[in-house]
N, CA, C and O atoms as a GROMACS GRO file, in nm:
protein
  616
    1UNK      N    1  -0.821   4.560   0.324
    1UNK     CA    2  -0.765   4.496   0.196
    1UNK      C    3  -0.766   4.605   0.077
    1UNK      O    4  -0.663   4.622   0.012
    2UNK      N    5  -0.886   4.681   0.048
    2UNK     CA    6  -0.921   4.772  -0.061
    2UNK      C    7  -0.818   4.870  -0.057
    2UNK      O    8  -0.770   4.909  -0.164
    3UNK      N    9  -0.769   4.925   0.077
    3UNK     CA   10  -0.679   5.039   0.095
    3UNK      C   11  -0.543   4.992   0.051
    3UNK      O   12  -0.471   5.061  -0.021
    4UNK      N   13  -0.507   4.864   0.100
    4UNK     CA   14  -0.379   4.806   0.060
    4UNK      C   15  -0.362   4.802  -0.083
    4UNK      O   16  -0.260   4.851  -0.132
    5UNK      N   17  -0.443   4.753  -0.149
    5UNK     CA   18  -0.458   4.752  -0.288
    5UNK      C   19  -0.450   4.874  -0.372
    5UNK      O   20  -0.388   4.875  -0.478
    6UNK      N   21  -0.520   4.992  -0.317
    6UNK     CA   22  -0.511   5.123  -0.383
    6UNK      C   23  -0.384   5.175  -0.366
    6UNK      O   24  -0.330   5.212  -0.470
    7UNK      N   25  -0.291   5.192  -0.210
    7UNK     CA   26  -0.163   5.212  -0.218
    7UNK      C   27  -0.076   5.154  -0.309
    7UNK      O   28   0.004   5.223  -0.373
    8UNK      N   29  -0.087   5.014  -0.323
    8UNK     CA   30  -0.004   4.932  -0.398
    8UNK      C   31  -0.019   4.993  -0.547
    8UNK      O   32   0.086   5.022  -0.606
    9UNK      N   33  -0.125   5.011  -0.604
    9UNK     CA   34  -0.131   5.085  -0.727
    9UNK      C   35  -0.075   5.210  -0.747
    9UNK      O   36  -0.018   5.246  -0.849
   10UNK      N   37  -0.096   5.283  -0.631
   10UNK     CA   38  -0.044   5.441  -0.637
   10UNK      C   39   0.099   5.432  -0.634
   10UNK      O   40   0.159   5.514  -0.703
   11UNK      N   41   0.166   5.349  -0.566
   11UNK     CA   42   0.315   5.332  -0.544
   11UNK      C   43   0.355   5.280  -0.674
   11UNK      O   44   0.459   5.327  -0.719
   12UNK      N   45   0.289   5.185  -0.749
   12UNK     CA   46   0.328   5.132  -0.874
   12UNK      C   47   0.333   5.251  -1.001
   12UNK      O   48   0.419   5.274  -1.086
   13UNK      N   49   0.210   5.308  -0.973
   13UNK     CA   50   0.201   5.447  -1.074
   13UNK      C   51   0.311   5.543  -1.062
   13UNK      O   52   0.367   5.587  -1.162
   14UNK      N   53   0.344   5.576  -0.943
   14UNK     CA   54   0.453   5.675  -0.922
   14UNK      C   55   0.594   5.616  -0.947
   14UNK      O   56   0.677   5.690  -1.001
   15UNK      N   57   0.627   5.497  -0.914
   15UNK     CA   58   0.745   5.437  -0.978
   15UNK      C   59   0.742   5.427  -1.123
   15UNK      O   60   0.845   5.449  -1.187
   16UNK      N   61   0.642   5.399  -1.176
   16UNK     CA   62   0.648   5.386  -1.332
   16UNK      C   63   0.677   5.531  -1.388
   16UNK      O   64   0.749   5.547  -1.487
   17UNK      N   65   0.619   5.634  -1.321
   17UNK     CA   66   0.630   5.752  -1.370
   17UNK      C   67   0.769   5.805  -1.364
   17UNK      O   68   0.825   5.858  -1.460
   18UNK      N   69   0.819   5.787  -1.251
   18UNK     CA   70   0.957   5.803  -1.221
   18UNK      C   71   1.058   5.741  -1.324
   18UNK      O   72   1.142   5.809  -1.384
   19UNK      N   73   1.043   5.615  -1.336
   19UNK     CA   74   1.119   5.550  -1.426
   19UNK      C   75   1.107   5.581  -1.577
   19UNK      O   76   1.201   5.567  -1.654
   20UNK      N   77   0.976   5.628  -1.616
   20UNK     CA   78   0.974   5.695  -1.753
   20UNK      C   79   1.036   5.814  -1.764
   20UNK      O   80   1.103   5.848  -1.862
   21UNK      N   81   1.012   5.897  -1.638
   21UNK     CA   82   1.088   6.025  -1.674
   21UNK      C   83   1.237   6.023  -1.660
   21UNK      O   84   1.305   6.118  -1.698
   22UNK      N   85   1.285   5.922  -1.608
   22UNK     CA   86   1.439   5.918  -1.589
   22UNK      C   87   1.478   5.864  -1.742
   22UNK      O   88   1.584   5.907  -1.786
   23UNK      N   89   1.406   5.781  -1.820
   23UNK     CA   90   1.431   5.738  -1.933
   23UNK      C   91   1.430   5.861  -2.045
   23UNK      O   92   1.508   5.880  -2.138
   24UNK      N   93   1.329   5.928  -2.009
   24UNK     CA   94   1.304   6.042  -2.107
   24UNK      C   95   1.424   6.162  -2.093
   24UNK      O   96   1.456   6.244  -2.179
   25UNK      N   97   1.468   6.148  -1.986
   25UNK     CA   98   1.586   6.271  -1.957
   25UNK      C   99   1.718   6.217  -2.001
   25UNK      O  100   1.813   6.296  -2.001
   26UNK      N  101   1.737   6.090  -2.040
   26UNK     CA  102   1.856   6.065  -2.078
   26UNK      C  103   1.860   6.024  -2.224
   26UNK      O  104   1.962   5.975  -2.271
   27UNK      N  105   1.759   6.042  -2.289
   27UNK     CA  106   1.776   5.996  -2.418
   27UNK      C  107   1.726   6.127  -2.503
   27UNK      O  108   1.652   6.212  -2.452
   28UNK      N  109   1.769   6.133  -2.624
   28UNK     CA  110   1.739   6.248  -2.708
   28UNK      C  111   1.636   6.188  -2.823
   28UNK      O  112   1.641   6.070  -2.856
   29UNK      N  113   1.547   6.274  -2.877
   29UNK     CA  114   1.451   6.218  -2.981
   29UNK      C  115   1.559   6.218  -3.120
   29UNK      O  116   1.650   6.301  -3.119
   30UNK      N  117   1.548   6.137  -3.221
   30UNK     CA  118   1.634   6.077  -3.311
   30UNK      C  119   1.656   6.211  -3.398
   30UNK      O  120   1.766   6.222  -3.453
   31UNK      N  121   1.561   6.316  -3.414
   31UNK     CA  122   1.584   6.426  -3.500
   31UNK      C  123   1.682   6.522  -3.421
   31UNK      O  124   1.730   6.614  -3.487
   32UNK      N  125   1.714   6.515  -3.304
   32UNK     CA  126   1.796   6.617  -3.239
   32UNK      C  127   1.955   6.584  -3.229
   32UNK      O  128   2.002   6.521  -3.134
   33UNK      N  129   2.017   6.621  -3.312
   33UNK     CA  130   2.161   6.554  -3.330
   33UNK      C  131   2.255   6.680  -3.299
   33UNK      O  132   2.243   6.789  -3.354
   34UNK      N  133   2.352   6.647  -3.199
   34UNK     CA  134   2.452   6.757  -3.186
   34UNK      C  135   2.543   6.803  -3.301
   34UNK      O  136   2.599   6.730  -3.383
   35UNK      N  137   2.548   6.917  -3.294
   35UNK     CA  138   2.629   6.972  -3.424
   35UNK      C  139   2.752   6.922  -3.423
   35UNK      O  140   2.802   6.893  -3.315
   36UNK      N  141   2.822   6.902  -3.540
   36UNK     CA  142   2.985   6.857  -3.571
   36UNK      C  143   3.062   6.968  -3.493
   36UNK      O  144   3.020   7.083  -3.478
   37UNK      N  145   3.171   6.922  -3.448
   37UNK     CA  146   3.241   7.006  -3.365
   37UNK      C  147   3.330   7.085  -3.468
   37UNK      O  148   3.392   7.028  -3.557
   38UNK      N  149   3.332   7.210  -3.449
   38UNK     CA  150   3.399   7.318  -3.554
   38UNK      C  151   3.535   7.310  -3.507
   38UNK      O  152   3.612   7.341  -3.598
   39UNK      N  153   3.589   7.283  -3.408
   39UNK     CA  154   3.737   7.273  -3.367
   39UNK      C  155   3.821   7.161  -3.470
   39UNK      O  156   3.941   7.147  -3.496
   40UNK      N  157   3.713   7.096  -3.510
   40UNK     CA  158   3.801   6.980  -3.614
   40UNK      C  159   3.801   7.036  -3.747
   40UNK      O  160   3.860   6.970  -3.833
   41UNK      N  161   3.745   7.146  -3.781
   41UNK     CA  162   3.762   7.227  -3.909
   41UNK      C  163   3.842   7.344  -3.887
   41UNK      O  164   3.933   7.356  -3.968
   42UNK      N  165   3.833   7.428  -3.804
   42UNK     CA  166   3.895   7.558  -3.774
   42UNK      C  167   4.043   7.544  -3.772
   42UNK      O  168   4.090   7.447  -3.712
   43UNK      N  169   4.135   7.640  -3.838
   43UNK     CA  170   4.264   7.648  -3.818
   43UNK      C  171   4.325   7.515  -3.882
   43UNK      O  172   4.422   7.462  -3.826
   44UNK      N  173   4.272   7.463  -3.990
   44UNK     CA  174   4.343   7.372  -4.052
   44UNK      C  175   4.331   7.380  -4.204
   44UNK      O  176   4.232   7.434  -4.253
   45UNK      N  177   4.424   7.330  -4.276
   45UNK     CA  178   4.422   7.350  -4.404
   45UNK      C  179   4.352   7.236  -4.507
   45UNK      O  180   4.389   7.119  -4.508
   46UNK      N  181   4.264   7.280  -4.579
   46UNK     CA  182   4.159   7.166  -4.656
   46UNK      C  183   4.176   7.181  -4.814
   46UNK      O  184   4.167   7.291  -4.869
   47UNK      N  185   4.198   7.074  -4.874
   47UNK     CA  186   4.230   7.106  -5.034
   47UNK      C  187   4.110   7.065  -5.095
   47UNK      O  188   4.051   6.967  -5.050
   48UNK      N  189   4.061   7.133  -5.200
   48UNK     CA  190   3.933   7.116  -5.275
   48UNK      C  191   3.967   6.985  -5.354
   48UNK      O  192   4.065   6.969  -5.427
   49UNK      N  193   3.881   6.908  -5.330
   49UNK     CA  194   3.873   6.773  -5.414
   49UNK      C  195   3.760   6.800  -5.523
   49UNK      O  196   3.795   6.772  -5.638
   50UNK      N  197   3.642   6.845  -5.507
   50UNK     CA  198   3.531   6.841  -5.601
   50UNK      C  199   3.461   6.987  -5.585
   50UNK      O  200   3.460   7.058  -5.485
   51UNK      N  201   3.410   7.008  -5.696
   51UNK     CA  202   3.313   7.154  -5.691
   51UNK      C  203   3.217   7.118  -5.786
   51UNK      O  204   3.243   7.057  -5.890
   52UNK      N  205   3.076   7.167  -5.739
   52UNK     CA  206   2.957   7.148  -5.823
   52UNK      C  207   2.960   7.268  -5.896
   52UNK      O  208   2.924   7.367  -5.831
   53UNK      N  209   2.991   7.286  -6.003
   53UNK     CA  210   2.946   7.411  -6.090
   53UNK      C  211   2.816   7.404  -6.133
   53UNK      O  212   2.756   7.300  -6.108
   54UNK      N  213   2.744   7.515  -6.208
   54UNK     CA  214   2.621   7.516  -6.226
   54UNK      C  215   2.580   7.403  -6.314
   54UNK      O  216   2.478   7.339  -6.290
   55UNK      N  217   2.664   7.374  -6.424
   55UNK     CA  218   2.615   7.257  -6.512
   55UNK      C  219   2.718   7.141  -6.504
   55UNK      O  220   2.697   7.044  -6.577
   56UNK      N  221   2.827   7.142  -6.423
   56UNK     CA  222   2.901   7.015  -6.436
   56UNK      C  223   3.001   6.988  -6.297
   56UNK      O  224   3.030   7.089  -6.232
   57UNK      N  225   3.045   6.878  -6.259
   57UNK     CA  226   3.135   6.874  -6.175
   57UNK      C  227   3.269   6.878  -6.201
   57UNK      O  228   3.319   6.812  -6.292
   58UNK      N  229   3.349   6.970  -6.108
   58UNK     CA  230   3.484   6.990  -6.135
   58UNK      C  231   3.571   6.936  -6.046
   58UNK      O  232   3.557   6.958  -5.926
   59UNK      N  233   3.667   6.860  -6.093
   59UNK     CA  234   3.760   6.793  -5.982
   59UNK      C  235   3.916   6.843  -6.029
   59UNK      O  236   3.974   6.792  -6.126
   60UNK      N  237   3.966   6.937  -5.955
   60UNK     CA  238   4.091   6.993  -5.977
   60UNK      C  239   4.198   6.896  -5.956
   60UNK      O  240   4.199   6.819  -5.860
   61UNK      N  241   4.291   6.900  -6.049
   61UNK     CA  242   4.428   6.810  -6.031
   61UNK      C  243   4.545   6.892  -6.036
   61UNK      O  244   4.539   6.999  -6.097
   62UNK      N  245   4.660   6.854  -5.975
   62UNK     CA  246   4.777   6.907  -5.982
   62UNK      C  247   4.825   6.961  -6.113
   62UNK      O  248   4.834   6.882  -6.208
   63UNK      N  249   4.853   7.068  -6.125
   63UNK     CA  250   4.911   7.197  -6.030
   63UNK      C  251   4.788   7.274  -5.982
   63UNK      O  252   4.813   7.359  -5.896
   64UNK      N  253   4.679   7.264  -6.014
   64UNK     CA  254   4.569   7.339  -5.979
   64UNK      C  255   4.518   7.304  -5.840
   64UNK      O  256   4.420   7.228  -5.838
   65UNK      N  257   4.568   7.346  -5.720
   65UNK     CA  258   4.524   7.289  -5.603
   65UNK      C  259   4.458   7.413  -5.530
   65UNK      O  260   4.533   7.499  -5.483
   66UNK      N  261   4.332   7.425  -5.520
   66UNK     CA  262   4.258   7.516  -5.443
   66UNK      C  263   4.236   7.454  -5.314
   66UNK      O  264   4.211   7.335  -5.297
   67UNK      N  265   4.250   7.560  -5.208
   67UNK     CA  266   4.242   7.521  -5.064
   67UNK      C  267   4.144   7.616  -4.989
   67UNK      O  268   4.082   7.700  -5.053
   68UNK      N  269   4.129   7.603  -4.848
   68UNK     CA  270   4.060   7.680  -4.772
   68UNK      C  271   4.080   7.672  -4.624
   68UNK      O  272   4.078   7.559  -4.575
   69UNK      N  273   4.100   7.782  -4.539
   69UNK     CA  274   4.144   7.761  -4.414
   69UNK      C  275   4.051   7.850  -4.337
   69UNK      O  276   4.052   7.970  -4.365
   70UNK      N  277   3.967   7.805  -4.240
   70UNK     CA  278   3.880   7.898  -4.143
   70UNK      C  279   3.928   7.917  -4.031
   70UNK      O  280   3.918   7.826  -3.949
   71UNK      N  281   3.987   8.025  -4.001
   71UNK     CA  282   4.062   8.054  -3.850
   71UNK      C  283   3.948   8.056  -3.764
   71UNK      O  284   3.834   8.079  -3.803
   72UNK      N  285   3.988   8.027  -3.620
   72UNK     CA  286   3.896   8.039  -3.518
   72UNK      C  287   3.857   8.190  -3.500
   72UNK      O  288   3.762   8.210  -3.425
   73UNK      N  289   3.916   8.297  -3.556
   73UNK     CA  290   3.865   8.417  -3.529
   73UNK      C  291   3.779   8.499  -3.651
   73UNK      O  292   3.768   8.620  -3.667
   74UNK      N  293   3.723   8.393  -3.727
   74UNK     CA  294   3.640   8.442  -3.818
   74UNK      C  295   3.689   8.492  -3.974
   74UNK      O  296   3.622   8.558  -4.053
   75UNK      N  297   3.810   8.445  -3.990
   75UNK     CA  298   3.872   8.467  -4.122
   75UNK      C  299   3.858   8.356  -4.208
   75UNK      O  300   3.824   8.251  -4.153
   76UNK      N  301   3.878   8.356  -4.335
   76UNK     CA  302   3.883   8.255  -4.430
   76UNK      C  303   3.985   8.296  -4.542
   76UNK      O  304   3.997   8.412  -4.582
   77UNK      N  305   4.053   8.196  -4.584
   77UNK     CA  306   4.190   8.251  -4.681
   77UNK      C  307   4.219   8.120  -4.735
   77UNK      O  308   4.185   8.021  -4.669
   78UNK      N  309   4.281   8.106  -4.854
   78UNK     CA  310   4.327   8.013  -4.926
   78UNK      C  311   4.374   8.038  -5.048
   78UNK      O  312   4.420   8.150  -5.073
   79UNK      N  313   4.368   7.924  -5.154
   79UNK     CA  314   4.409   7.955  -5.276
   79UNK      C  315   4.281   7.892  -5.370
   79UNK      O  316   4.204   7.802  -5.337
   80UNK      N  317   4.281   7.961  -5.483
   80UNK     CA  318   4.174   7.922  -5.567
   80UNK      C  319   4.244   7.822  -5.667
   80UNK      O  320   4.186   7.765  -5.759
   81UNK      N  321   4.354   7.813  -5.642
   81UNK     CA  322   4.430   7.713  -5.737
   81UNK      C  323   4.512   7.786  -5.857
   81UNK      O  324   4.565   7.723  -5.949
   82UNK      N  325   4.514   7.914  -5.845
   82UNK     CA  326   4.587   8.004  -5.916
   82UNK      C  327   4.609   8.134  -5.819
   82UNK      O  328   4.727   8.161  -5.797
   83UNK      N  329   4.530   8.200  -5.771
   83UNK     CA  330   4.517   8.314  -5.700
   83UNK      C  331   4.496   8.300  -5.556
   83UNK      O  332   4.426   8.208  -5.514
   84UNK      N  333   4.558   8.393  -5.470
   84UNK     CA  334   4.524   8.378  -5.325
   84UNK      C  335   4.379   8.446  -5.297
   84UNK      O  336   4.348   8.539  -5.372
   85UNK      N  337   4.285   8.407  -5.195
   85UNK     CA  338   4.184   8.476  -5.152
   85UNK      C  339   4.174   8.491  -5.011
   85UNK      O  340   4.228   8.409  -4.937
   86UNK      N  341   4.104   8.595  -4.964
   86UNK     CA  342   4.059   8.610  -4.832
   86UNK      C  343   3.941   8.690  -4.811
   86UNK      O  344   3.900   8.781  -4.882
   87UNK      N  345   3.876   8.631  -4.671
   87UNK     CA  346   3.765   8.720  -4.647
   87UNK      C  347   3.727   8.677  -4.490
   87UNK      O  348   3.804   8.628  -4.408
   88UNK      N  349   3.621   8.700  -4.477
   88UNK     CA  350   3.539   8.677  -4.325
   88UNK      C  351   3.422   8.569  -4.362
   88UNK      O  352   3.365   8.544  -4.469
   89UNK      N  353   3.406   8.509  -4.216
   89UNK     CA  354   3.276   8.434  -4.214
   89UNK      C  355   3.218   8.421  -4.095
   89UNK      O  356   3.291   8.437  -3.998
   90UNK      N  357   3.103   8.396  -4.078
   90UNK     CA  358   3.018   8.389  -3.975
   90UNK      C  359   2.968   8.244  -3.957
   90UNK      O  360   2.946   8.181  -4.060
   91UNK      N  361   2.944   8.180  -3.827
   91UNK     CA  362   2.899   8.039  -3.811
   91UNK      C  363   2.821   8.027  -3.701
   91UNK      O  364   2.854   8.079  -3.594
   92UNK      N  365   2.737   7.976  -3.712
   92UNK     CA  366   2.626   7.943  -3.588
   92UNK      C  367   2.601   7.789  -3.630
   92UNK      O  368   2.533   7.759  -3.729
   93UNK      N  369   2.668   7.691  -3.539
   93UNK     CA  370   2.641   7.561  -3.530
   93UNK      C  371   2.684   7.515  -3.664
   93UNK      O  372   2.804   7.525  -3.691
   94UNK      N  373   2.603   7.469  -3.749
   94UNK     CA  374   2.650   7.396  -3.894
   94UNK      C  375   2.607   7.507  -3.998
   94UNK      O  376   2.644   7.497  -4.115
   95UNK      N  377   2.541   7.598  -3.962
   95UNK     CA  378   2.532   7.736  -4.070
   95UNK      C  379   2.644   7.795  -4.060
   95UNK      O  380   2.706   7.809  -3.954
   96UNK      N  381   2.689   7.846  -4.203
   96UNK     CA  382   2.801   7.903  -4.248
   96UNK      C  383   2.770   8.027  -4.354
   96UNK      O  384   2.696   8.010  -4.451
   97UNK      N  385   2.823   8.132  -4.329
   97UNK     CA  386   2.794   8.240  -4.423
   97UNK      C  387   2.938   8.300  -4.450
   97UNK      O  388   3.004   8.341  -4.355
   98UNK      N  389   2.990   8.306  -4.589
   98UNK     CA  390   3.108   8.355  -4.617
   98UNK      C  391   3.087   8.475  -4.692
   98UNK      O  392   3.008   8.479  -4.786
   99UNK      N  393   3.160   8.581  -4.649
   99UNK     CA  394   3.160   8.721  -4.708
   99UNK      C  395   3.219   8.723  -4.828
   99UNK      O  396   3.297   8.632  -4.856
  100UNK      N  397   3.193   8.831  -4.926
  100UNK     CA  398   3.256   8.832  -5.042
  100UNK      C  399   3.384   8.835  -5.022
  100UNK      O  400   3.439   8.896  -4.930
  101UNK      N  401   3.449   8.757  -5.119
  101UNK     CA  402   3.610   8.731  -5.116
  101UNK      C  403   3.690   8.841  -5.196
  101UNK      O  404   3.654   8.889  -5.303
  102UNK      N  405   3.787   8.868  -5.138
  102UNK     CA  406   3.910   8.959  -5.215
  102UNK      C  407   4.011   8.865  -5.250
  102UNK      O  408   4.034   8.770  -5.175
  103UNK      N  409   4.077   8.882  -5.363
  103UNK     CA  410   4.176   8.800  -5.404
  103UNK      C  411   4.278   8.867  -5.502
  103UNK      O  412   4.251   8.967  -5.569
  104UNK      N  413   4.395   8.803  -5.504
  104UNK     CA  414   4.491   8.864  -5.590
  104UNK      C  415   4.453   8.832  -5.745
  104UNK      O  416   4.365   8.748  -5.760
  105UNK      N  417   4.506   8.886  -5.852
  105UNK     CA  418   4.472   8.898  -5.982
  105UNK      C  419   4.583   8.858  -6.071
  105UNK      O  420   4.611   8.936  -6.162
  106UNK      N  421   4.653   8.741  -6.058
  106UNK     CA  422   4.730   8.678  -6.141
  106UNK      C  423   4.659   8.622  -6.259
  106UNK      O  424   4.545   8.577  -6.256
  107UNK      N  425   4.740   8.630  -6.372
  107UNK     CA  426   4.712   8.550  -6.497
  107UNK      C  427   4.727   8.400  -6.468
  107UNK      O  428   4.829   8.358  -6.413
  108UNK      N  429   4.613   8.310  -6.508
  108UNK     CA  430   4.614   8.182  -6.476
  108UNK      C  431   4.600   8.097  -6.604
  108UNK      O  432   4.551   8.148  -6.705
  109UNK      N  433   4.643   7.967  -6.602
  109UNK     CA  434   4.602   7.884  -6.704
  109UNK      C  435   4.465   7.878  -6.711
  109UNK      O  436   4.386   7.909  -6.621
  110UNK      N  437   4.433   7.825  -6.847
  110UNK     CA  438   4.283   7.841  -6.884
  110UNK      C  439   4.198   7.735  -6.761
  110UNK      O  440   4.102   7.778  -6.697
  111UNK      N  441   4.253   7.591  -6.743
  111UNK     CA  442   4.154   7.528  -6.644
  111UNK      C  443   4.176   7.579  -6.519
  111UNK      O  444   4.086   7.553  -6.439
  112UNK      N  445   4.274   7.648  -6.477
  112UNK     CA  446   4.289   7.715  -6.335
  112UNK      C  447   4.169   7.809  -6.336
  112UNK      O  448   4.096   7.806  -6.237
  113UNK      N  449   4.139   7.886  -6.430
  113UNK     CA  450   4.045   8.004  -6.434
  113UNK      C  451   3.905   7.943  -6.410
  113UNK      O  452   3.822   7.982  -6.328
  114UNK      N  453   3.895   7.848  -6.488
  114UNK     CA  454   3.760   7.770  -6.472
  114UNK      C  455   3.734   7.745  -6.345
  114UNK      O  456   3.625   7.780  -6.300
  115UNK      N  457   3.843   7.670  -6.250
  115UNK     CA  458   3.817   7.642  -6.130
  115UNK      C  459   3.810   7.752  -6.047
  115UNK      O  460   3.735   7.749  -5.950
  116UNK      N  461   3.885   7.857  -6.074
  116UNK     CA  462   3.864   7.970  -5.974
  116UNK      C  463   3.733   8.023  -5.982
  116UNK      O  464   3.665   8.042  -5.880
  117UNK      N  465   3.686   8.054  -6.118
  117UNK     CA  466   3.545   8.125  -6.128
  117UNK      C  467   3.457   8.035  -6.063
  117UNK      O  468   3.374   8.093  -5.994
  118UNK      N  469   3.449   7.895  -6.065
  118UNK     CA  470   3.356   7.807  -6.016
  118UNK      C  471   3.357   7.826  -5.852
  118UNK      O  472   3.259   7.844  -5.780
  119UNK      N  473   3.492   7.817  -5.816
  119UNK     CA  474   3.524   7.833  -5.656
  119UNK      C  475   3.479   7.944  -5.610
  119UNK      O  476   3.399   7.932  -5.517
  120UNK      N  477   3.511   8.079  -5.654
  120UNK     CA  478   3.438   8.183  -5.596
  120UNK      C  479   3.293   8.212  -5.604
  120UNK      O  480   3.232   8.291  -5.532
  121UNK      N  481   3.243   8.136  -5.703
  121UNK     CA  482   3.088   8.174  -5.713
  121UNK      C  483   3.013   8.065  -5.593
  121UNK      O  484   2.909   8.086  -5.530
  122UNK      N  485   3.102   7.948  -5.587
  122UNK     CA  486   3.042   7.830  -5.454
  122UNK      C  487   3.064   7.908  -5.341
  122UNK      O  488   2.969   7.920  -5.263
  123UNK      N  489   3.184   7.971  -5.312
  123UNK     CA  490   3.189   8.037  -5.182
  123UNK      C  491   3.071   8.104  -5.149
  123UNK      O  492   3.015   8.088  -5.040
  124UNK      N  493   3.020   8.192  -5.252
  124UNK     CA  494   2.921   8.289  -5.212
  124UNK      C  495   2.783   8.228  -5.210
  124UNK      O  496   2.683   8.297  -5.196
  125UNK      N  497   2.780   8.091  -5.223
  125UNK     CA  498   2.657   8.016  -5.216
  125UNK      C  499   2.634   7.914  -5.086
  125UNK      O  500   2.535   7.851  -5.048
  126UNK      N  501   2.760   7.925  -5.038
  126UNK     CA  502   2.775   7.851  -4.909
  126UNK      C  503   2.691   7.864  -4.788
  126UNK      O  504   2.730   7.957  -4.719
  127UNK      N  505   2.594   7.805  -4.742
  127UNK     CA  506   2.522   7.818  -4.623
  127UNK      C  507   2.559   7.749  -4.497
  127UNK      O  508   2.530   7.786  -4.384
  128UNK      N  509   2.614   7.664  -4.524
  128UNK     CA  510   2.651   7.557  -4.409
  128UNK      C  511   2.787   7.445  -4.443
  128UNK      O  512   2.852   7.426  -4.545
  129UNK      N  513   2.793   7.389  -4.319
  129UNK     CA  514   2.909   7.288  -4.330
  129UNK      C  515   2.876   7.155  -4.280
  129UNK      O  516   2.771   7.135  -4.221
  130UNK      N  517   2.962   7.061  -4.301
  130UNK     CA  518   2.932   6.929  -4.213
  130UNK      C  519   3.052   6.843  -4.268
  130UNK      O  520   3.119   6.872  -4.368
  131UNK      N  521   3.068   6.739  -4.192
  131UNK     CA  522   3.190   6.678  -4.197
  131UNK      C  523   3.132   6.515  -4.228
  131UNK      O  524   3.052   6.458  -4.154
  132UNK      N  525   3.185   6.463  -4.338
  132UNK     CA  526   3.136   6.316  -4.385
  132UNK      C  527   3.272   6.242  -4.380
  132UNK      O  528   3.369   6.276  -4.448
  133UNK      N  529   3.270   6.140  -4.294
  133UNK     CA  530   3.415   6.068  -4.292
  133UNK      C  531   3.505   6.168  -4.252
  133UNK      O  532   3.496   6.231  -4.147
  134UNK      N  533   3.605   6.185  -4.352
  134UNK     CA  534   3.725   6.277  -4.296
  134UNK      C  535   3.705   6.400  -4.388
  134UNK      O  536   3.789   6.489  -4.385
  135UNK      N  537   3.603   6.408  -4.466
  135UNK     CA  538   3.597   6.520  -4.581
  135UNK      C  539   3.506   6.635  -4.511
  135UNK      O  540   3.408   6.608  -4.441
  136UNK      N  541   3.545   6.752  -4.536
  136UNK     CA  542   3.474   6.886  -4.531
  136UNK      C  543   3.364   6.898  -4.634
  136UNK      O  544   3.394   6.881  -4.752
  137UNK      N  545   3.245   6.924  -4.602
  137UNK     CA  546   3.145   6.969  -4.716
  137UNK      C  547   3.097   7.075  -4.694
  137UNK      O  548   3.040   7.092  -4.587
  138UNK      N  549   3.105   7.176  -4.786
  138UNK     CA  550   3.038   7.305  -4.763
  138UNK      C  551   2.914   7.289  -4.852
  138UNK      O  552   2.927   7.241  -4.964
  139UNK      N  553   2.789   7.331  -4.804
  139UNK     CA  554   2.678   7.297  -4.885
  139UNK      C  555   2.594   7.444  -4.886
  139UNK      O  556   2.603   7.538  -4.807
  140UNK      N  557   2.526   7.430  -4.984
  140UNK     CA  558   2.424   7.539  -5.007
  140UNK      C  559   2.298   7.545  -4.900
  140UNK      O  560   2.291   7.478  -4.797
  141UNK      N  561   2.208   7.634  -4.942
  141UNK     CA  562   2.079   7.658  -4.878
  141UNK      C  563   1.980   7.546  -4.854
  141UNK      O  564   1.896   7.544  -4.765
  142UNK      N  565   2.003   7.450  -4.950
  142UNK     CA  566   1.910   7.329  -4.958
  142UNK      C  567   1.991   7.201  -4.910
  142UNK      O  568   1.952   7.085  -4.921
  143UNK      N  569   2.115   7.246  -4.852
  143UNK     CA  570   2.201   7.139  -4.792
  143UNK      C  571   2.245   7.038  -4.879
  143UNK      O  572   2.273   6.927  -4.833
  144UNK      N  573   2.254   7.064  -5.005
  144UNK     CA  574   2.337   7.005  -5.117
  144UNK      C  575   2.491   7.041  -5.097
  144UNK      O  576   2.524   7.153  -5.060
  145UNK      N  577   2.576   6.947  -5.120
  145UNK     CA  578   2.704   6.942  -5.120
  145UNK      C  579   2.746   7.039  -5.246
  145UNK      O  580   2.701   7.007  -5.356
  146UNK      N  581   2.823   7.148  -5.238
  146UNK     CA  582   2.866   7.223  -5.329
  146UNK      C  583   3.003   7.220  -5.368
  146UNK      O  584   3.044   7.252  -5.480
  147UNK      N  585   3.096   7.169  -5.242
  147UNK     CA  586   3.230   7.165  -5.253
  147UNK      C  587   3.255   7.065  -5.126
  147UNK      O  588   3.196   7.058  -5.018
  148UNK      N  589   3.369   6.988  -5.183
  148UNK     CA  590   3.435   6.902  -5.086
  148UNK      C  591   3.588   6.896  -5.082
  148UNK      O  592   3.665   6.894  -5.178
  149UNK      N  593   3.616   6.892  -4.956
  149UNK     CA  594   3.758   6.918  -4.928
  149UNK      C  595   3.816   6.807  -4.833
  149UNK      O  596   3.754   6.758  -4.738
  150UNK      N  597   3.910   6.783  -4.861
  150UNK     CA  598   3.988   6.684  -4.767
  150UNK      C  599   4.106   6.736  -4.691
  150UNK      O  600   4.182   6.814  -4.749
  151UNK      N  601   4.128   6.701  -4.564
  151UNK     CA  602   4.253   6.781  -4.490
  151UNK      C  603   4.383   6.761  -4.552
  151UNK      O  604   4.414   6.650  -4.595
  152UNK      N  605   4.462   6.865  -4.559
  152UNK     CA  606   4.602   6.857  -4.602
  152UNK      C  607   4.680   6.838  -4.478
  152UNK      O  608   4.694   6.913  -4.381
  153UNK      N  609   4.735   6.705  -4.504
  153UNK     CA  610   4.837   6.659  -4.407
  153UNK      C  611   4.962   6.713  -4.406
  153UNK      O  612   5.029   6.709  -4.508
  154UNK      N  613   5.012   6.776  -4.283
  154UNK     CA  614   5.150   6.843  -4.301
  154UNK      C  615   5.242   6.731  -4.334
  154UNK      O  616   5.361   6.752  -4.354
   0.00000   0.00000   0.00000
């Protein structure tokens, strides 16, 4: 009888271990999240809705329509609301680094220059990205949103 009880407990122990191992293999810890899908971002035009300047929030309005497009081959281009800009970027999951940008140098209305200056400065501070609902957020090193874009619908 004692041998049968030992075998029952051993079988129960093995079955429990296998069950727990199966559960562990199919669940991820809460802190492990898969990165957002870059294909939802790349090769699409995004319009600037908000920018966090050093001391204030700027919300561009027509006709000052700043934009961004990250191509799949590592290029970034768009409009600051007045001038066109271009550059390169590197990305690893949600980490994003934008090279110093080149741009045209047309004369702009005063409000457009404020947006342009803040835009160029913020792009140099970008360290990551995330999607929040349908908006693209570019974030700084502390994961604080510094620019918010919405997708431009064709």
